[in-house]
N, C-alpha and C positions, 0 to 999 in steps of 0.2 A: 515676695512674688517670684524671684528667681529660683528660690529653693523649691517652691511649689511647682513651678514649670519644669524644673529639672526632675523632680520626683515623678511627674507624669511622663516626661519623655523617656526616662530611664527605667520605668516600671515594667514588671513582668506582665501586668495587665495590657499595656500597650503592645508588648511583644505578641501576646496571644491574639489581640485584635488585628494586628498587622498580618499575622499568619492567615487568619480567616478571611479578611477583606481581600488580600492579595490573591488567595486561592479562588475566592468567589468571582473576582473580576476576570481571572484567566478562564475559569470554567464558562462564564457567560460569553466570552469571546469565541470559544470553540463552538458553542451551540448556535451563536449568531451566524456562523459560517456554515452550519449544517445545510447540505443540499447544494453547496457551491462546488465548482470544479476543483478548487484547491483552497487552502487556508494557510496563513491569514489572507484576507482580502483587503483592499483599500478601506472598505467599510469598517472592519474591526481594527485596522491600524489607526484610523482616525479617531474612532470612538474610545478605543481602549489602549492598545499596545504603545502608541505614540502620543497618547494624551498626557497633558501636564499632570493631572491628578494621579495617573498610574506611576509616573516617574517620581511624584512626591512620596508615594508609598515607599519606594526604594530609598529615597533620601531619609525618610523617617527610620527605616531599617538601619541605615548607616549610623544615624544619631543614636538610636537605641542600643545597637551593638557596642558602639564606642563608649557610651555612658555606663553600660553594664560592666565593661572591662574594669572601670575604676570603682564602681559601686560595690562589686563583689570581689574586688582585688584579684582579678584573674591573672594579673601579671606575676603573682607569687609563684614560687617554684613548684609547690604542690598542685597548682592548678594550671600548669603550663599547657596541657593538652586542650583544655577548654579555651584558653587564651588564643592558641593557634587557630582554632576553629572560628572564633569571632573575627580575628584579623583576616582570615582567608575569605570569609564572606564579604568583608569590607573591600578587599582587593578585587574580588569578582565583580561587585557592583560598580566600583570605580572603573574597572576595565570596560564594563558594558557602556558606561557614559562616554568614555573616550571613543569607543567604536561607534556609538550612536551619532556623535557630533563631529568627529575628526576623520573618520575613514570614508572611503568610497569604493565602489565596485562596479563591474560591468561585464560585457561580453565582447569577445574579439574573434572575428572570423578571418581566416587566412587561407587562400588557395595555394595548392602545391606550386612551388617556384616563386611565389610572391613574397614580398617583404612589407610588413605593416608596422606602424608605430602609433596607431590610434585604436581606440575601442569605444563602444557605445556604453553610456552610463546605465546603471541599473535604475536610477531614478528618472522620472519624467519631468519635462519642463515645458512651459510656454515661453518661447524665445521670439523676440521681435526686434526689428530695426526701423528707425524713423529717419526719413530724409526730407529735406526741404531747401528753402532758399537762405537758411541761416548760415552765415559765413564767419569765420575767424581767420584773419590774415589772408583773406582772399580764397580760403579753402572751405568748400561746403562741409558742414558738420553732420555727423551721424550719431544718433542716440540709440544705444542698445539697452533693451529691457529684458529681464529674465526672471522667471518665478517658478520655483519648484512646486509641482502639483501632484496630487494623488487622487484623481477623480474616481467616483463609483456611481453606478446607476442607483444604488440604494442610499446615497448621501444627498443632502441638500448642499450641493457643491457651490463653493463661493470663491471668487477671484476678483480682486479689484486692484489695479495698478494705477497709481496717480503719479505722473511725471510731468516733465515740461520739455519743450523743444523751442529754442530761441525765445525763452521767457514766456512762452505761450503754453497754458495748461493742456495736458493730454490725459484722458482717462480711458483705460482698457478694462472692461468688465466681462465676466462670463455670463452669457445669456442662458445657455443650457448645455448640458453634457449628454451625449447619446452613446450608450454602450452597444457596440456592434453596429457600426454606421457605414454608410456609403454615400457617394455623391450621386445625385439624381436630379432630374428635371421636375420642377414644380410647375404645373400648368399655369400660364399667365398670358392673356391675350396680347399684352404689350411686350412680351419677350421675343427672343429669337427662336427660329424654327430649328429643331434638332431631330436626328434619327439615332436612337439608342442601339448599340451593338454590344452584345454580351459574348465575350470570347472565353472559351474553355481553355484556361491555361494549366500548366503543370501543377501549380499551387492553388488551383481553384479558379472560379470565374472572375473575369475582369471586365469592368464596364468602360466602353468608349462611346463618344458622342460625336456624330458627324453633323457639322453645321451646314445649313443650306448655303450653296455658293462657295464652299471652301473645300480644300483637299487636306486630308489627314493621313499621317503615316502610322500604321499599326504593325509593329515588328517588321519594319522595312517593306511593307506592302501598302501601296497607296489606295485610299478610298476617296472617291469624289461624289459629292451629293449636289446634283443640279449644276455641275461644272465639268463638262466633258473634258477628260484628260487622257492623253496617250499613256498606255502602260498601267493605268489605274483601273480598279474595279469601279465602274461608273454606275451609280444608282440615280435613277431619275424619279422625281416626285412631282406629280401633277394631280391636283384634286385629292381623291382618295386612293389613287392607284400608284403602285411602286413597281419599277422595272429594274432589272440588273443586267449589265453587260460586262462580262469578265474576260480578261486576257488569258485566264487559266481554265483548265478543265476542272470540273468539280461534281458534286452530287449533293442531294438534299433529302431530308425525310421529314414529313409533316408529323408533329408530335401527337396530335389528336387522333389521326387516322392510321398512322404508321406507313402512309403511302410514300413511296420513294420515286425519285426522278434524277435525271442527269442535268448538270449545268454545262451547256455546250460553250466551248471557247468562242469568243468574239460573236456572240449571238445575243440579241435582245430577247429577254424572257421575263415573265412576271416574277416579282419577288414575293415569296410567301412568308407572312409573319408567323411567329411561333413555330418555325421549322429549323431543323439543325442543318446548317450548310457546312460542307467540308470542301475547302479550297486550298490546295497545296497541303501544307502541314498545319493549317489553321482550321479550328472548328468554331462556329459562331452561330448565334441566334439573334434574330431581329424581333424582340418581344412585342413591340407595339408600334403604331404608325408614327409618322413625323408629328412632333408635338411642339407647340409654341410654349415657351416657359423660361424660367430662370433656374440656374444651378443653386442647389442648396444641399445641406447635409441632412440625411433622413435615416430613420431606423431601418435596418435590414429585415427582410421578412423572415429569414432563417439565419440565426447567429451561430457561427462556428467559433472554435476555440481561439484561433489566431487572427480573427478579423480585426480591422482597424476600429478604433473608437472615434467619436466625433466631439469636437468642442466648438461651439459657436460663440464668437466674441462680439461685443458691442463696443465700437471705437468712437470716441467723441473728441473732436478738435475744432477750434475756431467756430463753435456753434453748430457744427454739422455732426451727425451720428450715422454710422453705417455698420452693417453686420458683415462678419467674415467667418465662413465655416472652414474648419481645419480637420483633416483626417490624420490620425497618428496613434500614439500610445507607447507603452513600454517596449523597448527594444527596436523602435522604428526611428529612422532619421530621414524625413521627407524633405522635399524642396520647399522653399519659402513661397507663401501665397501672398499676392500683392493686392492692395486697395488704396485708393486716394481719398482722403478725408480732410476737408477744410484746407485744401491746398497743400497738404503734406502727403508724402508717399510712405505707406506702412507695409512692412513685410513680416509675416509671422509664420511660425511652424510649431507643431505640437508633437512631442516625443522625447526620446533620449537625446543627450548632447554628446558630441565627440570630445573625448579626453585624450590627451597626448602623453605618450611615454617619453622618458629621457633617453630611450634607446629603441631599437627595433627588433622584431622577430621575423626570421625567414623560415617558411615551412619547406623543408627539403623533401619530406615524404610523410604521407599519412597511411597508416596500416590498420585495417579492421580484421580481426580474427573471429571466425565463426565456430560454433559447435559443429562437429562432424555432420556433413550431409544437409545442413540447413542453409536457407537463403538469408533470413533475417535474424537468426538466433546468434547474436553477437556474444562471444565469450570475453572479448577485450578489444580495446582500440587505443592507438597511441599516435603521437605526433613527434617526428624527429625534426627539431628546429635548430637554427643557429641564432644565438643572441648576438646582434650586431651593436656593439657599444664602443664608440670611439674613445671614450674617457677611460673605461676600466678594462677594455679588451674584449674581443669576441671569443665565443666558444660554442661547441655543439652540446645539445642536451636532448634527452628523450622524455617527453611528458606522457604519462598514462594515468589511469585511475589509481588514486592513492600514491602517486609519485609526482610531486609538484615541482615546478621551477620557481625558485625563490631568488630574486635578484633586485638589489637596490630598493628594498621595501615593498616591491611588487611581487605578488604570488600568482602563478598561472596554473590552472587546473584543467584537466581534460573533461570537458562538459558534454560535447556532442560532435556531430560532423555533418557535412553536406550529404544529401541523398546519393550523389554519384561517387562518394568516397574519394573525392579529389580535393577536399578542403576540410579544415578542422574548425571547430568552435571551442574557444578557450574561455573559461571564466577567469576574470581578473579581479584581484583584491589588493587594496592598499590599506593596511591596518597594522603597521608594525607595533606602535605603542599600545594600542588597545589589546592586541593579541598577547604581547609581552606581559602586561599587567594582569590580564585575565589568567594566563597560564601560570604565573606566580601564585595567584589565588588558588588555582586548581591544585597545584602541587602541595601547597600548604594545607588545603582541605583534605586531600588524600592522607597526608601524614597525620593530621590532627584526628581524623576519624578513626584511623587504625590505632592511634595512641590511646584514645578513650576506651578501646576494647582491651588493652593489655597493660596499661599503666596502673600502678598501685594508687589508691586514693580516689580513683574515678568512680562515677556512679555505677558503671558496669561492674567494677571490682567489688563495690559495696553490695550490690545485689547478689552476686555469687556467694559472698560471705553470709548474707542474711538467709539465702536459700539453704545453705548447709545447716544453719541453726534451726530453721523450721523443720527440715528433714529429720533432725535428731529428736525433735519433740513429738512430731505428729504420728498418729496411727493411720494405717493405710485405709483410704476410703475412696470408693469410686461410685459413679452413678450410671444406671442403665438408661436413663431417660433420653440422653442424646442419641444413644444407639437405637432405641425404639423409634424415635422420630425419624432418624436417618433411614432406618430399614423400611419404614412405610413409604417414604419418598422414593427410595430405590426400587421398591416393588412396583410402584406406579409407573416409574420410568421403564422398567422391564416389560410391563404389560403393554405399553404403547410404543415400543421401539419400532423403527421403520421396517425392520427385517425380521420380525419375530415369528414369521410363519403363519400368523393368523390373518391371512389375506382372503377376505370374503368377496373379492371383486368378481364381477359377472363372468370374466373370461374363464374362470375355473369351472364354470358350469356348462361351458360350451363343448359339444362333442368334438369339434375340430381340434380343440386343445388336447383332448385325450388322444385323438388319432395322431397328432403331431408328436406327442410325448412317446407314444408307442413306437413310432418310426425312429425317433431319436434313440430310444433305449435299444432298439434292435441293431442300430448301426454305430453306436458310440464306440470309440476306441477304448480298449481296456486302460485302466489307470496306470499300469506299469509302463506301457509304451508311451502314453501321453506325458508321463513324467520325464521320460528321456527326450521327447520332443521339446519339453519345457526348458531343457538345458541348452538348446540352440540359441546362439546370440543374435540379437536383433537391434537395429538402430531405429529409435522412435522419431517422430516428427520434429522434436526439439533438439535432436542430435545426441541424446544420451544413449550409450551402449548398455544393453541389459539382456538378461535371459528372456526367452519367450515367456517363461513362467511369470516373470514380473509384468510384462506387457499384457499378458492374458488376464492376470489378476486385476490390473488397473482398468482394462477394457470392461471386464464384467462388472466391476464395482461402479465405474462411471455410468455405464449404460443402464444397469438394473438396480444399483444401490444394494447389491448382495454379493456374497463371496462364492456362491454356487448357484446352479440352476437344476432343480429337480434331482438333487443328489449328485449331480455331475460337477466336478471341480473345474477351476478356471482353465487348466490345460486341456481337459476333455472338451469343454465348450468351444474354446478357441479353435482347436483342431477340427472340430465338427463344422464350424463356420467356413473353414477352408475346403472341407470335403463336400458339404451340401449347402452352398450359399442360398439356393432357391428355397430350400426348406425353411431356412432361418428368416426369410422374409415374412413368414407366417407365425413365427414363434413370439408370443407376448412377453417381451423382455425389456422393452423401453419403459423406464420409470417415469411416471407423472405424479407429482405430489398431490395427495387427495385433498379435495375441498378448497384448495387455494388457487386453482387455475381454471375456474369455470369458463372464463372467456376463451382460454386456450382450448379447452375441451370442446367448446362449441365450434371452433374453427376446424378442429380435427374431425369432429363428428363422433365422439366416443362418450359413453355414459360417465356420470360423476363418481360412480362407486369404486371403480377399479383402480389399481396402482400400476399395472403393467399392460402395455399394448404392443402390437406387432408393427413392423415397419410398413406393412401394407395399409395399416390404418392411417398412415400419414400421406398416402398417395391417393389421388383422385381415381375413382373406379372407372370413369369414362375415358380419360386420356392419359392417366398415369402421372399427371403433374403433381408436384410437391405442394401440399396444402398450405404450408407455412411460408412459401416463397414470397407471396405478395406483401408480407408484413415485415420481412427481414431488413429491407433497406432502412425503413424508418427506425427500427430498433437499434441497428448498428450505427446509424448516423446521428442519432440523438445524443446531445452532449450530456444530459442528465436523464437517463432512462428511468421510466417509472417501474413499478413492481411487475406489471404485466409484461413489459418489454424485457425485463431481466429473466423472467420465467420462460419467455419465448426463446431468448438466446440460449439459455441452459438446455432447453428441450431440443433446439436445433443442433446443438453441439453433440448431444447424445445420439440423435438420428444420424448426423454426419459421421460420427465415429463408427456406428454400426454399419452404415452404408459403405464406408471406405474399407472396413474390415471384410465385408462380404464380397467386395470387388477384388480383394487381394492387395489393395494399395498399402495396407499397413505392414505386410510381411516383408520388411526390408532386410533380407538375409544375404544378398549378393553384393559384395564390395565391387566398386568400379576400380579396376587396376590403375594405379598411378594418378588417382584423382587428387587435385590440389587440396580439396576440402574433405578428403576421406569419405566421400558419399557412398552409401549403400542403397541399393534399389530393390524393389520387389519385381516379381515376374510381370506384373501389370505394367509397371513403368518401363520395363525392358521392351515390352511389345509396342509401346508408344514410340520408342527410339532405340531400335536394335543396334544401331551403329555405335552406341556408347561403349560397347564391349568390342575391342579390336581383335583379341585373341580368338581364333576360330573354334578351338576346342572348348575354351571356357564359354564362348558365346553359345555354343550348342548346349552346354551344361545348364546355363542360365535359362535358355529357351525351353528345355524339356525336363530339367531335373526335378522340379517340384511336381509337375504333372505325373512324372514317372513314379515319384514317391507316393502320391495319392493313389495311383493305380495299384502299386505294390501293397499299399496299406489296405486297400479294399480286398485284395486276395488274401492278405494275412488274417483279416477278421473272419474269413470263411474257414481258413485252414488252421488258424490258431498259431501259426509259425510266423513270428515277426522279425526273424533274423535278417531277411533281405531289406526290410524297411529300416532296420537299425543300421545296416551297412550304408544306406543312402544318407541317413542322418550323420554318420561319421564322415561321409564324403562332403556334405555341406560344411561340416566343421573344418575339414582340411582346406577347402577352398577359401574359407574365411581367414584361416591362419596364414594362407599363402598370399592372398591379395589384399587383406585388410589388417595386416599385422600391426600397423601403427596404432590402431584404436581397438584392436581385438582384446577382449577380456581374457584374463588368465583363467585356467580351470579352477583354481582356488577361489577366485572372486565369484565366478559363476556359481560354484557349489555353495559358497557362503550366502549369496543372495537368495538362492533357492531355499536354503534352510531357514533363512530369515523370514521369507514369505510363508513357508510351511508352518513354522511354529507361532508366528504372529504374536511374539512374546508380550507386547504391550497390551494387546487386547485381552490376553489371558490374565495378565498381572492385576488388572483392576478387580477381577473376581477373587483372585487369591488374596490380595491385600484386604478386601472387604471381609472375606471369611476369617482371616487371621485376626484383624482388628476387632471384629464383632465377638468372636469366641473369647478373645483375651478380655474383653469387657465383661463377659458372662462370668469368667473365673474370678475376675477382680471383685465383682459384686458378691460372689460366694465368700471370697476372702474377708470381706467386711464383717460377716457374721461368724466366720470360723477361720481366723488367721493362723491356726495351728494345724490345719489339714495339710498334710504333706503332699497329697495328690494335687491339690489346688495350687500350692506353691510351686511344685515341680512343673505343672501345666503352664503356669504363667511364665516360668523361665523358658520352657520349650517354645512358647509362642514368641518370646523375645528373639530367640535364635531363628525361628521361622521367618519373622519379619526382616531380620538382618539378612537371611538368605535370599528373600525376595528382593531386597534392595540391591544385593550383589547381582542378581539376575537382571534387574532394571539397568544397573550400570553396564553390564555386559551388552545388553541390547543397544544402549546408546553408542557404545564403542563399535559394535558391528555396523550400525547404521552409518557412523562416521566413516568407517572403512569402505563401505559400499559406495557412499555418495561422494566421498573425497572432500567433504566440507563439514564443518562443525554442525552437530545435529540440533540447531536452534535457529534455523533460517526461515521457517515459514510457520503458519498457524499451528499445524499439527505438531511439528517438532518442538515448538516453544511450549506447547501444552505438556508433552511428555517430559520435557526438561523441567518445567515448573513442578510437576509431580515428583521428579527425582530430587529436586532441591528441597521440596517440602519434607520428603522422607529423610533426607540427609540431616536437616536441622532437627527433625523429630527424634532421630537417633542420638544426635548430639546432646539435646536437652533431656531426652528420655532416660538417659543414664541416671538421672536424679528423680524421675517421676514416671512410674509405669502408666499413669493416666495419660500423660503427654504422648507416650509412645503409641498407645492404643488409639487415641484420638487422631494422631497423625496418620497412622495406617489407614484408618477409615477415610480421612480427607483425601489421602493419596489415591485411594480407589475411586472416589468421586471425580477427581480431576482426570484420571485415566479414562473413566467412563465417558465424560464429556468429550474427550479427545476422539472418541470413536463414534460420536453421533454423526448423522448423515452429512452435516454441513462441513465437516472436517475432511480434507483429502490427505490420506497418509502416503500418497505417492512421493517418491524421491524425484526431485527435479534439478535441472541445472540452475546455477546461480546467475543472477544479473551481474554485470561487470562490477558495479559499485559495491555489491555484497561480497565479492570474492576478495576478501581483505582480512589481514590479521586483526584489524580493528574490530571486525565482526565478532571474532572469537572472544575478544576481551570485553567489549562493550555489551553485547547481547548476553553473553554468559553471566556477567555480573548482575545486570539489571533484571534479567528474567529470574535468576536464582533468588533475588530478593523477594519475589512473590512467595517463596516457600515459607520463610519465617513470618511473613504477614498473614499467610493462610493459617499457620500454626497459632498465631496470636488471636485470630478471629475465632477459631474453634475453642481455644482455651477460655476466651471471653464468654462464649456461649455456655460452656460447662460451669464456669464460675457463677454466672447468673442463675443457672439451674440450682446449683448448691445453695445459693442465697435464698431462692424461692422455697426450697424444701427444708430450710433450717427450722428446727424446733428447739424448745428449751432443753430437751434431752440430748440432742446431738450437736448443740451449739459449739461446744469446744472442739469436737472432732472436725465438724464442718468448717469452723473458723480457720483451723490450721490448714485444711485443704485449700480453702479460698486464698489464704495468704500465700501458700506454695504456688498455686496456679497463677496468681497475680504477679508474683516475682518472675516466674518463668515467662509469663506473657510480656513483661517489660523487657526482659533479656532478649526475647525473640524480636520484639518490635525495634529494639535498639540495633540488633544485628541487621534486620531488614532495612532500617533507615540508613545505616552506614552503607550497605551494599547498593541500595537504590540511588543514593546521592552520588556515590563514586561512579556507578554505572551510567547515570544520566549525564554527568559532566564528562565522562569518557566518551559518551556519544557526541557531545559537543566538540571534543577534540577530533573525533573521527570525521565529523562533518567539515570541520575546518581544514583537515588534511586532505579531504576528498574533493570538496567543491568550494572552500574558502569562506564558509560561514559557520561559526560555532553555535549560533542561536538564531533561529528564524521563526519562532512561535508556531511551528508545525504542531497540530493537535497532539501528536504522540509525546513529543518532548514537553509540551505545555502541561499535559495531564500527568506526566511523570513528576514535573515540578510541583503541580498541585498536590500530588500524593506526598511529596516531601514536606510541603507546608502543613498538610493535614496531620501527618504522623509526628512532625516536630511539635505541633500544637498538643497532640495527645500525650507525648512523652514529657512535655514541659508543663502539663496541667498541675502537677504536684507543686510547682512553684507559684501558682496563681491562687490567691486567697479565694475561697468559695468553690474551687474546683478540685480540692484534694479529697478524693473519695474513691475507695476501691470499687464501689458500685459504678460510679460514673466512668472510671478508667476502663473497666471491663466492657461496659456498654459502648464506649467510644472506640474500643479496639474492634468491635463488630461493625459499627457504622463506618469507621475509617476504611474498612476493607472495600467499601463501595467505590472509593477512589481508585483502588487497584483494579477492580473489575471494569471500571470505566476506562482506565488506562489500557487494559488489554482488550476486552471485548468491545467496549464502546467505541474506541478510536478505530480499532481494526475493522469493525463491521458496520459502524453507523456514520462516522464523520469522514470528511474529505481530508486528504493529506498524503504525504509521501509514504506513510507506514500503513495505509489502509489495505487490507486483504480483499474486502468485498464491500466497499462503502455503500451504505443504503440498505443492505440486507438486514431484515429484522430477525436476529437470532433469538433474542429474548423479548417477549412481548411486554407491553406496559402493564398488562394485567398481572403478569408474573412479578414484576417489580413492586407493584402495589401490594400484592399478597405478602411478599418478603418484608416490606416495610411494616405492615400490620403485625406480622409475626414477631419482628424485632421489638415493636412497641409493646406488645403483650408480654413478651419475655422480660423486657426492661421494667414494666410495671410491677409484675409479680416479684422480680428480683429486688426491686427497690423496697417493696413492702416488707420482704424478709430482712433486707439489710437495715431498714429504718427501725424495725422492731428489735433486732438482736445485736446489731453491730454499730449502729450510728451513735457517736458519742455526743 
């Protein structure tokens, strides 16, 4: 019995099952949280991530790994790399258990000059105290009850605490949980009479209740209801009428009619319901008349992100039961709420609990750094603290993002700060042993993974040897089928691209469009001078310094989804908007996505057929009001916007960008001398506040300089002599160098960025890679039938060098983008895509040395990745980094993990080619096809092994980054979860050869295609569909379900025909 049990627990079948079940459970968790504000939620934590069965899977992993060490004698010298890997995973899982059950964390807020030694726990609790007449040694006793909870509106929440006080049983149960709750009056004829006051506070509305016959203090202002009091705002209630007598002046506005009035001091006036009163510094509304009722916890009509939750308890003691409603939640520490039940006094609260440090922190100074010229564009923030420790001594320390304070087992991370920038919010973590054990596992894992790549006797080494043997035997053979299928798909994409020029919208048939274009052509600035204008430095709204050429390119691309307008480049268009802003109000340049925004088009009042519309189309013909304005508040205030609201916001941003540009707000070319934040302004901003420039000469230049330039430019267009206009451009440049030297770009950087924009190397590369890969396929097919043709053989060699040259250009493009941006070029969706393309081509070249088919396939796949990167939903603009991303961890973690997508992509395309070869195997070509299939399968396994090594290292490096940045190395965020799912999936694929019944070249190649779906989900699915820290545009449908279904059908058909050929010719 024991042997049979051990055989099951230590079997490779169980390993495979654990891989699949673990991955499926995690995938289910991410989808269950789709549509939520963030992930994981209490719902998925309870059902999956913190569930006993989920942890049981990890326990079985530990048992299985431990047993395999002895079953396969991995402790022997020749298997040491595999042994280290198994031990590493055991350490990582053990570290996770220690963290789960022995660590704690929370948040700590400190104001400047204050000293704190407590923080609020991350976990939430129901905490209570019971008092009564029970005494011991003449002292009244108190019973404390506390229960950790993690409630969710989507859960059947349960809580039952059974205790006793003075040998008398007490039961506390949860009656209901309310997500997004507030305290309000429930009408009850037997209740007290109250008047509700809603105060508009800095952090949102607050409810206050005035009881008839009592006086209440609201922010040190007294309110009295039916109790005349000197110095108070006296409100009188009689029948259905309400009057107000205020000791302060004020005003009011009736919400429904917008009628306004004055509140006269010490004067009796009617009190108007549902009107906004402003008295002193307070704003308030009296929403409904005096109501008789009882207080209770109710659902809020509109739930915001940081609203309190509600928990209603049912307390039973001495045969009596009463309800008690509590407001609170994660990160909140409220006052106790009291109730008497059965002669006992109960006090309860719901929220985080206070944890005490064995030392204290004093905040000496908090500093927030901004990107130049921005108000909220924070580049970094830091806290200068003093650790006050009587036992081990005090010292000063500076905490900032990615630079933590580690003291006596506690780690402090810069998390956030108060809105007034006078206080800091630190994340606190206590997990010494869990972190230590986990990090030991990580280090062993990295070492073991690298060892299997280079040590002799490993599977990887064996595969390389087998590949050399196959290469020595085989005759060259390629197939054109993949190319044909890919070319058809590519042709369809080309025909339907968003900016292919086949725009049959109604606006092109309108005479006014032709008239506008003729005016533009007659007045457009020549390209040569516009290019010089494009070299002028500008500061954008995010604080990034760039040439006007870059801003103009981004402006045109964002507004119109195109790189040019009617043959005019971005420089010419942007300069024309500054010259003739009124004309551009009528130019149809604002992009609207066809057929997907019918509701939006109805609001604007434009037909469904067109793609581009003019700014005047968005303005009401009668009063010039903005047609989208009435709908924007709901769109921006909604926690989870729907598809229509997202399109509304996107369109509004395009309209705003064009409007700001036409007003001159965008052209921030004038530095403010000696500005603390190096702010640059436009002429428009100067006119709003001329005193911002103190120097009289420079003030006059800012006031008149650009208008003079435009006047000179107008004359130059008539005369053809642009020398005076060029002198003014040089004057702009000199004033920028003089007054904005601290952030001014060097001439070299400006020229580099302009050239980068001009050549747009990545957009060109996808065509070049596609042509090179396709033509190489053609010559390889010819080589199959005539391998002695020198022209064919030379051509194949030439294309190898061409692809190598294109890769060098790709590398140079990444280096230039790195130089321009100042950060590693894999920080957003577009950059990660072009980096994935680079990594794919890199590994294609590495493995293509032994297989021309691999090199041609990789070039084609690289072209597809680069093409996707330039679809309309990808923004190629260079942007400033968020503080947490401005880290050396980013360079390491993202570089490794994203680069792993390269070999996985290579494995997928090789799997496709191998299945095609199987499908088209005949008795005549069986031997040649078999050698090619064997070669491709070996290279495929080599590629997947490299990819798995990189993905695993990259993912756990991400955990280390998270732990060093905010104190948590694993939080089940969808991105890290799907990366782990991908690791499980590819580990299963690579280990299939060890599982009886799964050892098949056909199944391996098919699974290498299917497994790639997990990579697509990790990148596209998480970034664009799910909620989480890594989401670029959560909820945007980039790939339709129809497309996914078609892809699955194609894979199934390919798998079927591949299996038929495999079963007939190769299956033993």
